[in-house]
C-alpha positions as CSV (number, residue, x, y, z in Angstrom):
1,M,69.1,-29.1,-0.4
2,F,65.7,-29.7,1.2
3,K,62.5,-27.6,1.0
4,N,60.4,-29.0,3.8
5,I,62.4,-30.1,6.9
6,L,60.8,-31.6,10.1
7,V,62.8,-31.4,13.3
8,P,61.3,-33.2,16.2
9,I,62.3,-31.5,19.4
10,A,62.3,-33.1,22.9
11,L,62.4,-30.3,25.5
12,D,63.1,-32.7,28.4
13,G,66.4,-31.3,29.6
14,E,68.2,-34.5,28.5
15,H,68.4,-33.6,24.9
16,S,69.8,-30.4,23.4
17,P,68.2,-29.3,20.1
18,E,71.3,-27.4,19.0
19,A,72.8,-30.2,16.8
20,A,69.5,-30.8,15.0
21,L,69.0,-27.1,14.5
22,K,72.5,-26.8,13.1
23,A,71.9,-29.7,10.7
24,A,68.6,-28.1,9.6
25,R,70.4,-24.8,8.8
26,A,73.0,-26.7,6.8
27,L,70.4,-28.8,4.8
28,A,67.8,-26.1,4.2
29,G,67.6,-24.8,0.7
30,E,66.6,-21.3,-0.3
31,G,63.2,-20.6,1.1
32,A,63.0,-23.9,3.0
33,R,60.3,-24.4,5.5
34,V,61.6,-25.8,8.8
35,T,59.0,-27.1,11.2
36,L,60.0,-27.8,14.8
37,L,57.6,-30.4,16.3
38,H,57.3,-31.3,20.0
39,V,55.1,-34.2,21.0
40,M,53.5,-34.1,24.4
41,P,52.7,-37.6,25.7
42,D,49.1,-38.2,26.8
43,V,48.8,-38.0,30.6
44,P,47.0,-41.1,32.0
45,G,43.6,-40.3,33.5
46,Y,44.6,-41.4,37.0
47,A,47.6,-38.9,37.0
48,I,45.6,-35.9,36.0
49,S,43.9,-35.6,39.4
50,Y,47.3,-35.2,41.0
51,M,48.3,-32.3,38.8
52,P,47.6,-28.7,39.7
53,E,44.7,-26.9,38.0
54,G,45.8,-25.5,34.6
55,Y,49.1,-27.3,34.7
56,D,48.7,-28.7,31.2
57,I,47.7,-25.3,29.7
58,E,50.7,-23.6,31.3
59,L,53.1,-26.3,30.2
60,K,51.9,-26.2,26.6
61,R,52.2,-22.4,26.7
62,S,55.8,-22.5,27.9
63,I,56.7,-25.2,25.3
64,Q,55.1,-23.2,22.5
65,A,57.1,-20.1,23.6
66,E,60.4,-22.1,23.5
67,L,59.6,-23.6,20.1
68,D,58.6,-20.3,18.7
69,R,61.9,-18.8,19.9
70,L,63.9,-21.6,18.3
71,A,61.8,-21.5,15.0
72,A,62.5,-17.7,14.8
73,D,66.1,-18.5,13.7
74,F,64.7,-19.8,10.4
75,P,63.2,-17.5,7.7
76,E,60.3,-20.0,7.2
77,G,60.3,-21.5,10.6
78,A,57.2,-23.0,12.3
79,A,56.6,-24.5,15.7
80,V,54.0,-27.2,16.3
81,I,52.9,-29.1,19.4
82,R,51.0,-32.4,19.1
83,N,49.8,-34.9,21.7
84,G,50.3,-38.6,21.6
85,H,53.1,-41.1,21.1
86,A,56.2,-39.4,19.6
87,S,57.0,-41.7,16.7
88,Q,53.4,-42.1,15.6
89,E,52.8,-38.3,15.7
90,I,55.9,-37.7,13.7
91,L,54.8,-40.2,11.1
92,D,51.3,-38.7,11.1
93,W,52.7,-35.2,10.6
94,I,54.6,-36.2,7.5
95,D,51.5,-38.0,6.1
96,E,49.6,-34.7,6.5
97,N,52.3,-32.2,5.5
98,P,54.8,-32.3,2.6
99,T,58.2,-33.3,4.1
100,D,61.3,-34.2,2.3
101,C,63.7,-34.6,5.3
102,I,63.4,-35.4,9.0
103,I,66.3,-34.6,11.4
104,V,65.8,-36.6,14.5
105,A,68.1,-36.9,17.5
106,S,68.8,-40.3,19.0
107,H,70.5,-41.6,22.1
108,Q,72.8,-44.6,22.8
109,P,70.4,-47.5,22.6
110,G,69.8,-49.5,25.7
111,L,68.3,-53.0,26.1
112,Q,64.7,-51.7,26.1
113,D,65.4,-49.9,22.7
114,Y,66.4,-53.2,21.2
115,L,63.2,-54.9,22.3
116,L,60.8,-52.0,21.8
117,G,62.5,-49.7,19.3
118,S,63.3,-46.1,19.9
119,T,61.4,-43.1,18.4
120,A,64.3,-42.6,15.9
121,S,64.4,-46.2,14.7
122,R,60.6,-46.3,14.2
123,V,60.8,-43.1,12.2
124,V,63.6,-44.4,10.1
125,R,61.8,-47.7,9.4
126,H,58.5,-46.0,8.3
127,A,59.2,-42.5,7.0
128,P,58.7,-42.1,3.2
129,C,61.4,-39.4,3.1
130,S,65.0,-38.9,4.0
131,V,65.8,-39.2,7.7
132,M,69.0,-37.9,9.3
133,V,69.7,-39.4,12.7
134,L,72.0,-37.5,15.1
135,R,73.8,-38.9,18.1
């Protein structure tokens, strides 16, 4: 069983976090810390002027509330939001925090994933700990 589990969560409507949360429950040892991490992509400067005032603050607040709700199912659950590129932020997180397992969802790869690499494949290639990929 694992003591420090990281579960990257995409709250985009396309992905349901339930399978990853179920896997985290199954793999968590006694007193395990389970961290749910959502990465918000940086908004290009030209697009910010088209967004309503305070949009980013309200979006972050609603994402944090959802993550907190999901993390509350774990005795040692935590919810974190970071900004940037998803795979890089996940890898940066595990460099900064003790992590012995990452549970990451993946999708059926398309042509662009073979050329560029998906978030899950980048995490698998570069993570120094166990990675469970869910489809």
